[in-house]
N, C-alpha and C positions, 0 to 999 in steps of 0.2 A: 259883415257884409263888405269886406275889403274891395271886392270887385265892382261894386255898383258905380263908384265914381269913374273908374277906368272905362267901364262899358258906356256910361253916359257921355263921357268926353268923346269916345270913339263914334258914338251915334250923333254927335253934335247936338245934343239935347240939353235943355236947362233943367234944373231941379224942379222948377215950377211946372214945366211941361209934363214931366213924369208924374208929379203929384196930381195934376189935373187928370191924366190918364187913369191913375189909380183911384181917383175920387177921394184923395186925402189932402191935408194941408201941406203947404210947402215945408213948414217946420217939421212935420212928421217925416216927410221923405228925407229931409236934411239929416235928421237924427239917425235914419237907417245908414246913410253914407258915413256918418261919424262913428257909428257903432254904439251909440248910446241907447238905441232902441232896436228891437228885432221885429221884422214884419210878421203879420199873421200868416197862417198857412195859405189863405186865399190870396193875400197880397204877394206872397212869394211866388205863387203860380202866375199871377199877372205880370210880375217883374220878369220871370223867365220867358213868358210869351212876348213881352215888349222888347226884350233884348235878344230874343231868339236863341236862348241858351237853356241848358237844363238847370233844374233847381240844385242838383248836385254841384254844378259849377258855381252857382251863386253862393252856395254854402261852403265852398272851398274843399269839397270832398274829392273832386277830380281836377285835373289840370287843363283839359281841353273843353271848350264850350259845349260841344255836342255829346260829350261822354256822360255816362251815368255810372254809378258805383255797381250796378247790377253786373253779373257775369255775362258777357256777350256770348260765351260758349253755349249757355242755355238757350239763348234766343236763336243762335245759329242751328242748334239741333232741332228746335221747334220749326224753324223755317225751311231748313234744307235737309233734315234727317241725319245730319252729322257734321261735326266741326271741321274735320279734315278736308272736306270737299269744297269749302268756301274760300275763294280767293279774296284778297284785299279789294279788288275791283268789284266783285259781287257784293261784298259787304258795304262798300261805298254807295253802290246803287240802292241798296236797301235803305241806308241812312238818308239818302236824298229823297227817296219816296216818302219816308217818314216825315221829313221836313215839308214836303209838298202837301201831305195830308193835314199836318198841323196848320199850315198857312191857309188851306182851304177852309178848315174849321174856324179859324180866327176870322176870316172874311165873312163866313155865314153868321157868326156871333155878332160881328160888328155891322151887319146889314149891307155889306159890300157885295157887288156882283162879281 
């Protein structure tokens, strides 16, 4: 979990704040950053939500925070009926909408309006 410390510093959060968000001890979170422990699947999902990145990014499987290892071509075909018709601008709009939906769901889950 090499990226956790980098993301935490970027967010200007403390290890204690993130541990509280996750509902775990400070030491448990610290161990994730050190790489001496691995988070559970549920904790990994919470971390991805907290930092607004994909689990693939946290796991080091992709280089960009919003990327997944899945083939974007399959998604483009499903959404647009073909990969060749999709411009970078169109794809960026789709990804922004995905982030909007994720944020709306997070707010619902957290009881925010």
